[in-house]
ZAMARGU-4260 file (C-alpha; in steps of 0.2 Angstrom, whole numbers, plus 5000, padded with zeros to 4 digits):
<rodrens>
0) 5000/5000/5000 | 5006/5017/4996 | 4997/5032/5005 | 4994/5049/4998 | 4994/5060/5014
5) 4980/5074/5012 | 4979/5088/5025 | 4965/5101/5026 | 4954/5112/5037 | 4935/5109/5037
10) 4920/5119/5044 | 4905/5112/5053 | 4891/5125/5051 | 4874/5121/5058 | 4858/5131/5056
15) 4841/5126/5060 | 4848/5108/5065 | 4855/5106/5048 | 4873/5104/5042 | 4880/5114/5027
20) 4888/5102/5015 | 4895/5103/4997 | 4893/5091/4983 | 4910/5085/4979 | 4916/5085/4961
25) 4933/5076/4963 | 4944/5066/4974 | 4940/5050/4984 | 4924/5058/4989 | 4917/5063/4972
30) 4898/5062/4970 | 4896/5063/4989 | 4892/5076/5002 | 4907/5083/5010 | 4911/5097/5022
35) 4917/5114/5015 | 4936/5116/5017 | 4952/5110/5010 | 4971/5112/5009 | 4981/5127/5014
40) 4989/5138/5001 | 5008/5143/5003 | 5010/5153/5019 | 4992/5153/5023 | 4986/5150/5041
45) 4974/5137/5046 | 4960/5150/5050 | 4964/5160/5034 | 4962/5143/5024 | 4946/5139/5033
50) 4938/5156/5028 | 4945/5156/5010 | 4939/5138/5007 | 4922/5140/5015 | 4919/5156/5004
55) 4926/5148/4988 | 4915/5132/4990 | 4899/5140/4997 | 4898/5158/4995 | 4897/5161/5013
60) 4908/5172/5024 | 4911/5164/5041 | 4918/5167/5058 | 4928/5152/5065 | 4921/5149/5083
65) 4931/5135/5089 | 4944/5121/5085 | 4935/5105/5087 | 4950/5094/5085 | 4959/5083/5072
70) 4954/5067/5065 | 4961/5055/5052 | 4954/5043/5039 | 4962/5029/5029 | 4953/5022/5013
75) 4957/5015/4996 | 4959/5027/4982 | 4969/5024/4967 | 4977/5041/4961 | 4994/5043/4952
80) 5006/5031/4960 | 4995/5029/4976 | 4983/5015/4981 | 4976/5024/4997 | 4973/5040/5005
85) 4977/5045/5023 | 4966/5061/5026 | 4970/5072/5041 | 4957/5084/5044 | 4956/5099/5057
90) 4938/5102/5061 | 4931/5119/5066 | 4914/5125/5071 | 4910/5140/5061 | 4896/5152/5060
95) 4889/5161/5045 | 4892/5180/5046 | 4888/5185/5028 | 4886/5181/5010 | 4874/5169/5002
100) 4874/5151/4995 | 4881/5153/4977 | 4887/5140/4964 | 4906/5140/4966 | 4917/5147/4952
105) 4926/5132/4944 | 4945/5133/4943 | 4959/5121/4944 | 4958/5113/4961 | 4940/5118/4964
110) 4930/5102/4969 | 4914/5109/4975 | 4899/5109/4964 | 4888/5118/4976 | 4882/5118/4994
115) 4866/5113/5003 | 4859/5111/5020 | 4856/5093/5025 | 4849/5084/5041 | 4856/5068/5048
120) 4842/5058/5040 | 4848/5063/5023 | 4865/5056/5026 | 4871/5038/5023 | 4888/5030/5021
125) 4885/5029/5002 | 4881/5047/4999 | 4893/5056/5011 | 4912/5057/5015 | 4919/5051/5031
130) 4920/5070/5036 | 4901/5072/5036 | 4899/5056/5045 | 4911/5062/5059 | 4903/5079/5059
135) 4886/5071/5064 | 4895/5060/5077 | 4902/5077/5084 | 4885/5085/5083 | 4877/5071/5093
140) 4891/5068/5106 | 4902/5083/5106 | 4916/5071/5103 | 4926/5066/5088 | 4937/5053/5096
145) 4956/5051/5093 | 4957/5035/5083 | 4960/5033/5065 | 4944/5028/5055 | 4948/5015/5042
150) 4936/5012/5027 | 4944/4996/5020 | 4929/4993/5008 | 4928/5012/5002 | 4920/5014/4985
155) 4924/5029/4975 | 4907/5035/4967 | 4913/5039/4949
</rodrens>
């Protein structure tokens, strides 16, 4: 197994008991719901990246309220010379302070096809990324745990 290590920041934004998610247009979570967020640009802080990624993917301006914690996931994903991905995600609770939901501008590296609000009843292991599943775990228990979550039978939805 050869792992691609991915690191990113992700926002959990809740309004009216619904979670804001994006439709993923690329990567191992393609054609699933995912949390808004992503990788840092050169020299960018975690919070700067969180605000930029959230705005690019949803159209919303946010205030970062709290660092929830860090989680990691391992799953099969054939990409370039890699057979798996090890995704390390820093979770933040965030609050909308401006903007409106808009269809994201498409550019190289943009993998959001748009954002919607979902309830827990809308979420399944087949239609959502591990990050969304973990977000609802945190919403229900105020805990994200510390152990890696491995999805040995992960299916990329191409």
